[in-house]
N, C-alpha and C positions, 0 to 999 in steps of 0.2 A: 518453414524455414525462411528466414529473410535472405534474399539474394542481392538486394541493392538498397542502399540508404542514400537519399539526396537531401541535403540541408541547404537552405538559403537564409541568410541573415539570422542564424540561430546562435545566440550567445556570442562567442568570439569568432564564429565562422561566417565569412562572407558567402562562400560557396564551397561545398565539399560533397563529393560523390564517392561512395565506397561500395565496391563489389565484394560480396562474401561468397566464396566458393567451397568452403569446408564447414564442417559442423563446429569446429573449435576455432574461434577467432581471437587473436592476441594483439591488442592495440597498445603500442608502446610509444612513449614520448615524454619529454620533460614536463615538469609541473607548469601549468599555465598554457599548455598547448591545446586544450579543449577536449581531452580524452573523456572526462566525465560528462561533458556536454553531449557527446555522441550517445552515451548510454541514457542520458536524461531525455534526449529526443525520442529514442525507442520506447522508453518507459511512458513518456507523455502520449506517444502514438497509440499505446495500448490502453492507458487508463484515463487519458485527458487530464491527468494531474502531474505536477512536478514533484519530485522528492526533495527539491531544494528551495522552493518558494511557493507561497500561496497566491502570488500575483502572476498570472500567466504572461502578462505583458513584459515581465522581467526577462522572458525568453527571447524577446526581440532585440537584435543587436542595436546598441545605442545610436540614437538619432536616425533610425531607419523606420519606415512605416509599417513593416510587416515581417513575419517569419513564416517559412514554409517547410514542412516535413513531408517527404514522400518515401514510402516503404513499398518495395516490390517483393513479392513472395515467390516461391518456386512453382506455384501453380498458376502463375500469370495474374494473380490477384494483386491489386494495388490500393493502398490506403494513402490518403492525402489530407493533411491538416494545415490550414492557414490561420494564423493569429495576427490580427491587426489591432490598432488602437480602439476600434469600435466593436470587436468581438472575434468570434472564430467560425470557420467553415470547415466541416468535416465530411469527407467522402470515403466510403468503403466500397471497393470493387465497382467503382463507377457510379455509385448511387449516393447522393447527398443525404446525410442524416440530420434531420431537424432537431431530434431529441438525443441528448447524450446517452440515455438509456437504450436507444436503438443501436448505438455504436459500441458501447463498452462490452468487452467480451469477444470482439471480432478476432483478436488473438491475445494470448495470455503471456505475461512475463513474470518471473520472480527475480527480484533484485536484491543484491547484497551490497551494502555500503557500510562505512565505519559509523555512520550516524544511526544505524540500526540498533546500537547499544541502548537507544531510548526505549526499546522494548523492556528493558530492565530498569534503567535509571531515569527514564523520562516521566513526564506528567501523566495522569490518567487520560488526558486528551490525546497525548501521543499514542498511547496504547489503544484507545478506542479507534483512532484514525487507522491504525494498522489493520485491526479486525474489519472495520467498515469498508476500507478500500479494497481489501482482498476479497471479501465475501460478496460485495456488490458486483464484482466482475463475474461471479459464478451464479448469482441469483438475482435476476432483474426485479423480482418482487421485493427483495430486501432493499434494493436501491430506491424503489418507489416508496417503501415504508419510511426509509430515512428522510427522503425529501418531504414527505407528508408530515412526519413528526416535527421536523425543523420548522415547517410553515405554521403548524398549529401552535408550536411552542412560542414562536415569535408573536403570534396573535394573542396568546394568553398572557405573555409577559407585558405586551403593550397595554392590554386591558388592566392588568394589575397595577400599573403605574397611574391609572386614572380612577381607581376605586377607593372608597373608604369602607371600613369594616361594617358600617351600618347600611351600606347600599344593597340594592337588589342583586343577588348573586346568580340569577338564573342563567345569564349568558356565560358567566364564568364556569358554572357547572356543566353547561353544554360543551364548552371547550375542554373541560376536564375529562368528560366522557370520551370525546374524540381522541384526546391525547392518550388515554389509557388503551383504547382499542388498537392504536398503532404502536404505542410503546410496548405493550405486552408482546407483540409479535417480534419486536427488535430484541427484547430480552431473551425470548425463546430461541431466536436464530443465533444470537451470540453464544448462547450455551451450546447449541448444536455444533457450530464451527469449532469451538474450543474442544469439545469432546472428540471431534474428528482429528484435530491436531494432536491431542493427547494419545490417541491410538497409534499415530505414526511416530510419536516421540519415544515410544517404548523401544524402537529399533534404531535410535540415533547412533551415528557412526563413531562418536568420540568416547574416550575413556574417562568416566567421572568416578572411578574407583567404586563402581557398583551402585552409585547413588542414582535414584530415579529422577528424571526430569518431568515436571508437570506444570501445565498452565492452570492456575486457580482463578476462576471467574469470581469477581467480587461485585455483583450488581448492587447499585445504590439501593434498590428496593427489589424484593421478589415481586412477582406478578400480583399476588394477593395484597401485599403491603403497599404497593404502588396505588392500587385502587382505593385502599383505605385512606391513604394520604390525600389523594385528590378529593375524596368525599368529606374529609373531616378537618383538613388543615388549610382551608381557603383563607381564613383570616390571618394566619401566620404568613402565608405567601403575600397577602395584601400589605402587611406591615413591612416586609422585606422587598416588596415590589418585584418579585421574581419567583419563578417556579423552582423550589428548592430541592425537589426530589424527582428522580426519573432516570431513564437510561442515558440521558445526556450527562450524567455524573458517574457512570459506571467505571470500574477499574478492573485490572487483573494483575496478578503477580506470577512470576515463574519461579518455581521452587526446585531446589536440588536437595535430595534427601529429606523432603518435607520441610525445608527451611528456605526462607526468602533469599533468592540468589543475589538480590541487591545488597544484602548485608553479609551473607555467608559464603559467597563465591568470590574467588580472586578475579582480578581484571582479565587475566587470560581465560579463566573458566567462563566468565561472562560472555566473552566473544564467541567461544565455542557453543555456549548455550543458545545464543542468538542464531548462529549458523544452523544449529540443530532444529530450531523452530522453522527457519526458512526451508530447510530440506524437507521437513514434515509438510510444510505448505505445498512444496513442489509435488509431493506424492498425493496429497489431497486433490489438487487441481487435476493431476493426471488421471486419477480414478473417477472423479466426478465428470470431467469434460471429455474423457476418452481422447485426449490430445496431449501433446508434449509441450509444456511451456518453454519459452526461451529464457535462458539464464543470463543475467547481467551481473558481472562481478567487478566492482569498482575498486581496484587495487586492494582487494580484501586479503589475498594470499600473503602479502608482505607483513601482515600482522600475526601470522602463524609461524611456529617453528617448522623445521623441515618435516618432522614426523607427522604433525597435524595437517600440514599442507597436503601430504600424500594421502592421508586418511580422508580428507575432505574431497579431493579429486577422485579418489578411488570409489567413493560412495555416491558420486553424482551419476545419474542415469546416462548411459553411453549414447543414447539416441537423441538426447536433447541438444539443440544448438546452444553453444556457450560463447558469449561475447565478453571478454575480460579486458581490463586495462591495467597497465603497470608502468612504472618509470624504469623498470629493470629489463634489460635485453635478455632474451633467451636464445638457446641454440636452435638452429634450424631443425624442424621436425616435420615429417611427411604428413602427420595427422593434424597439424596446426597451421593455420594461415596467419602469418605475421604482417601486421600493417603498421607502418611507422608514421607517426604524426609529428610534424615539425612545428616549431613556434611560428 
């Protein structure tokens, strides 16, 4: 459980210190007051990634040299992250982590935002990023495989730009073998995590008129076909100067009643489907890590009607810390800590 959050020069915040003394935290304030930035900081402290930008320097308040995130937990553990124009420094429980892989997973979060609709409407890259980011927090071998695959893929693509179809392809074949060894592991791991999510989706809390929800993995190539491609399609890759097949082109769809939810689900249903996937993820993390992820809800309840708001809240595990934001004030409640953020 997070007990205190300290932000310095983060987004719109010069300096903000928040003490959390309950399991449910309700952060309220007008648009532009930096509520989402608070959740973004917690998310970044867990994953070392932002859900809003690919450039971590965007997190630094304009015209300032650095930003700092400090999170203190209820067991006196403290994580600290500093981002400057030249890089970042990460400390977990007093120990500096030189490698991201040694830090990720120190604590887990599951976040809900309106942009999560990209799980249905987004590009294949959006969907791969969801699977990759969540799974690499749970499986360090997967993170290492992703990093290795990307490195070999860059090498192979660079080589393809400098080859002709009649050149010696020995080195290209070596890189192809290396890419297959790592890529096959990624394909198998993605299939594994999707199967785990599907097992949890069976018990999703929302009413879809009896229609089953399912994530359907659409690998660009099966393991066998990927190997065959790398062994037989070198000249085609040379002509296009890029590796045209592999897990870097994977996709998945979410079906409702065996139909693509992007086409056959209403906009309201699509939001409930995404929430169902995130709740399934919450249960997967809890079972695999034997820990309770922190839930971050960015104004998500305002998009649900009253009935589904209650269904959603009733089906969240009661022991997880929940930090939510909203522009709407709520009545005082003994079980909820209300924090008001002003502009």
